[in-house]
C-alpha positions, 0 to 999 in steps of 0.5 A: 493498469493492473497492480498487485497490492500486498498488506501485512500485519494489521493492515491485512487484518483491516482490509485483506492481505492481497488485492488486484487493482485496476487504476489509471496511472497514479502515485503510491500515495494515490493507491494507498488512499484508494485502499484507506478510503474504507479503513480508519486504521489505514487512514490514521497510520499513513505516517508510520507506513512504508511503501515498497514497489517490487521489493524496493522501498519507494517514496509516496510520490513514486509512480506506479506502473502496470504489472507492479507489486506494491506493498505497504509495511506497517511499523514493526516492534520487537523486544 
């Protein structure tokens, strides 16, 4: 299955902003862990990250389907 992954802010700086990934059926959490395996920033920030699939926020156990666009959104601060 092929999915498109978008990352923003410090996540994009750490591993790039866009990825096309071919994986077997998996959850959003498994996909995040696949991306985070080489990034200590991603590994450390999972608890504050919000996953989204096809422009809708989802839970970590959401199963990704072929052709989905998955986004991992870091916390946002402002003033």
